[in-house]
C-alpha positions as CSV (number, residue, x, y, z in Angstrom):
1,M,-8.0,65.7,-25.6
2,T,-4.3,66.1,-25.0
3,H,-2.9,66.1,-21.5
4,S,-2.0,69.8,-21.6
5,R,-5.4,70.8,-23.0
6,E,-7.1,68.8,-20.2
7,K,-4.8,70.4,-17.6
8,G,-5.8,73.8,-19.0
9,R,-9.5,73.0,-18.9
10,R,-9.2,71.9,-15.3
11,A,-7.3,75.0,-14.4
12,E,-10.0,77.2,-16.0
13,I,-12.7,75.4,-14.0
14,E,-10.7,75.7,-10.8
15,L,-10.1,79.4,-11.4
16,C,-13.6,80.3,-12.3
17,K,-14.9,78.6,-9.2
18,L,-12.4,80.4,-7.0
19,L,-13.3,83.7,-8.5
20,S,-17.0,83.1,-8.3
21,D,-16.7,82.1,-4.6
22,E,-14.5,85.1,-3.8
23,L,-16.4,87.8,-5.7
24,G,-19.9,86.5,-5.3
25,L,-20.4,86.5,-9.1
26,T,-21.0,83.6,-11.5
27,I,-17.9,83.3,-13.6
28,E,-17.7,80.5,-16.2
29,R,-15.1,79.3,-18.6
30,N,-15.5,80.3,-22.2
31,R,-16.4,77.0,-23.9
32,D,-16.2,78.5,-27.4
33,Q,-12.6,79.8,-27.0
34,A,-11.1,77.1,-29.2
35,A,-13.6,77.7,-32.0
36,K,-14.2,81.4,-31.7
37,G,-11.3,82.7,-29.6
38,G,-11.7,85.1,-26.8
39,A,-10.8,85.2,-23.1
40,D,-10.7,82.0,-21.0
41,C,-13.3,83.1,-18.4
42,L,-16.4,85.1,-19.0
43,Q,-18.8,87.3,-16.9
44,L,-16.3,89.4,-15.0
45,P,-17.3,92.9,-16.1
46,G,-14.5,95.0,-17.5
47,F,-11.9,92.1,-17.5
48,A,-10.6,89.7,-20.2
49,I,-9.2,86.8,-18.1
50,E,-6.6,84.4,-19.3
51,C,-5.8,81.3,-17.3
52,K,-2.4,79.6,-17.3
53,R,-1.5,76.4,-15.5
54,R,2.1,75.8,-16.5
55,E,5.4,74.9,-14.9
56,M,7.4,77.0,-17.3
57,L,6.6,80.6,-17.0
58,S,6.2,82.7,-20.1
59,K,4.8,85.9,-18.7
60,P,5.6,88.3,-21.6
61,S,3.8,86.1,-24.2
62,W,0.9,85.4,-21.8
63,W,0.5,89.2,-21.3
64,K,0.6,89.8,-25.0
65,Q,-2.1,87.2,-25.5
66,A,-4.3,88.8,-22.8
67,V,-3.8,92.3,-24.2
68,E,-4.9,91.0,-27.6
69,Q,-8.0,89.3,-26.2
70,G,-8.8,92.4,-24.1
71,L,-8.7,94.7,-27.2
72,K,-11.1,92.4,-29.0
73,V,-13.7,92.5,-26.2
74,Q,-12.8,96.1,-25.0
75,A,-11.9,94.8,-21.5
76,E,-8.8,95.1,-19.3
77,P,-6.5,92.1,-19.6
78,I,-5.6,90.0,-16.5
79,V,-3.7,86.7,-16.5
80,F,-4.1,84.3,-13.6
81,Y,-1.4,81.6,-13.5
82,R,-0.3,78.8,-11.2
83,Q,2.5,76.3,-11.1
84,S,2.2,73.0,-9.2
85,R,2.2,73.3,-5.5
86,N,2.1,77.1,-5.7
87,P,-0.8,79.5,-5.1
88,W,-2.5,81.4,-7.9
89,R,-0.8,84.7,-9.0
90,A,-1.9,87.3,-11.5
91,L,-0.5,89.7,-14.1
92,I,-2.4,93.0,-14.0
93,V,-2.0,96.3,-15.8
94,G,1.1,98.2,-14.5
95,M,3.2,101.1,-15.6
96,G,4.6,100.3,-19.1
97,G,3.1,96.8,-19.1
98,Y,2.1,94.4,-16.4
99,R,2.7,93.9,-12.6
100,D,3.0,90.4,-11.1
101,V,0.8,90.2,-8.0
102,S,-0.4,87.7,-5.4
103,W,-3.9,86.2,-5.5
104,T,-5.0,88.5,-2.7
105,E,-3.7,91.6,-4.5
106,A,-5.4,90.6,-7.7
107,L,-8.7,90.1,-5.9
108,D,-8.4,93.5,-4.2
109,Y,-7.6,95.1,-7.6
110,I,-10.7,93.5,-9.2
111,R,-12.9,94.5,-6.3
112,D,-11.7,98.1,-6.5
113,K,-12.4,98.3,-10.2
114,L,-15.8,96.7,-9.8
115,A,-16.6,99.2,-7.0
116,R,-15.5,102.2,-9.0
117,L,-17.0,101.3,-12.3
118,Y,-20.1,99.3,-11.5
119,G,-21.0,100.1,-7.9
120,V,-20.3,96.5,-6.8
121,Y,-18.8,96.1,-3.3
122,R,-19.7,99.6,-2.3
123,E,-20.0,99.7,1.5
124,A,-23.3,100.6,3.0
125,A,-23.5,104.2,4.2
């Protein structure tokens, strides 16, 4: 396995664990993505997650890839990315394309959508 592929695999594992811990859901990496394609992480209802662990940012091409994956699985694209020694950030749907948001803003966005569409995180009455 090439260094960049291994780095990507480790990033996907890290991201899935962080999302699982934060959201209380089991989110796993898509082990079939190389053979069959598809988003990098699975089991987050309504979202097609792409994960990027790169030093050189290429947000427009990452967003294009995420949108294409989202269309295939009929889910909203979201790209999580991280550079060395920096926190995770995300690209989420925005006016006319995407918005670049912090990790916390991305989690709030996901929680809001899960609450609206699936009744997850609804506060007790």
